[in-house]
N, C-alpha and C positions, 0 to 999 in steps of 0.2 A: 227585910232577907236582901241577900246578896246571890247570885246567881255564881256558881262555884264552876259546877261544870257542864256541858255538849257529851252526850253520848251517841256517835254514829252506831249502829247496825250495823254489820257485812257476813256476808257468805266466810270471807276471808281474810280474819284480822290481821296476822304477819301484812297482806299483802297493803293495808292499806295501812296499818303503822308506820312501815318501810315506807310509803308514798309522801306522809305526815310528816314524819323527820328527815323529808329529803327538804320537802318544802320548809321547816321552821329553824333546820339545823340543830333543833333538839334531838335528844335522845330520850325513850319512850322507859315506863318504867311497864317492866314486862312477868307479873307476878304468875302469871296463868297461861297456856295457848286461847282461851277465851277470853282475855284481858288484857288492854293496855293502857297508858293513859299518859300525852305528855305536858307537862307542868308548866305553864307559864303566867308571865309576871300576875295580869290578868284572871286566871281562869282554866281549868283543868278542858282539853281536850281528852275525851275516852274514846274507847273503841271498845265497842264490844259484841261476841258473837251472838249469831241467831239464837241458839241454845239461853244466852242468858235471858233472854225475855220468852220466855215457853208461849207465851199469850199472842206473841207475833207469828203469821205463815210464811211470809219474807221480808226481807229489810225494805224501806219506803224512801227508793232514793227520790231525789229533788225535791221533797219536800223543806228542806232548810239550806241558809244559803252561810258558810264557816267562813268569819271575817278576823284574816289578819291586817293589824296597821305595822306598816313598816316605813322607812326613812326614806328610801330608794328606790317606787314601782319599777322603773325602769332598768334600775340594776338586779332586783330581782326575777325579772322578766327574760336577762340576760342569762342570768346564771339558771335560772330553770325550762329555759324555751329548745331544749333539747332531751329532756328526762317529761317531761306532760306532752302527755298524749293529743287532747283535745281545747284549746284556748276558744271562748268562746269572743273575748274580748280582751284584744292586745289591750297594752297600755294605751287609757285614754284623759286629756282631762274632761271629767263631768261638768255639766250647768252650776254645778253648784259648788265648785271649786274640788273636789276631790280629785288625786290621778289615779286612779283603776284599772284593776286587767282581772279579769275574771276567766276561771279554767273550771273541770271537771278533776274531780276525785277516780278511782278507776272504777267507783260502787256507782258513778253520773250524778252528785251532790256536788252542787257550784260550790264555788272557793274566789272569793275577793280578797287580792290584796291591794290595799290601798295605801294615800299619803293624806294627811289633807293639806290645804295647800299654806304655803308659806310665806307665815307677816312679813311686809319690805316696812 
C-alpha cells in the first residue's frame, strides 16, 4: 500500500490552493473550480470543494497537520512571514532534533514545515 494523496476539503478551493502554491512554490493543477492538486515527489496534496463530498456538511479544520520537509526552516520562515497570518510556532529546534515551524492555513489546518537535524 502506498500513500498517494491527502485531500483537504474547503469552502474556497481557489483561496486554499493559492495559499499552498505560495507555501510550496509549486503550481497546482486545477481541472475544475471544485478541485486542485499540488504534486510533490512524495505525494499529492489535493484540495477539494465541500461539494465533492456530499456526505459532509462542513469542512473539518484542525483534524490534520500537513507536513513539508525543507532544507532550511529559517529561510522558509523569512520567505513566508509576510504572507502567513497565524504562526503557531516560529522556527524552533524540537527535543528530537528537527527544526520546525507551525502555522495555520486559511481554513485553520495546521501546517508543519520542518528539517531533520543535520549529521555532523
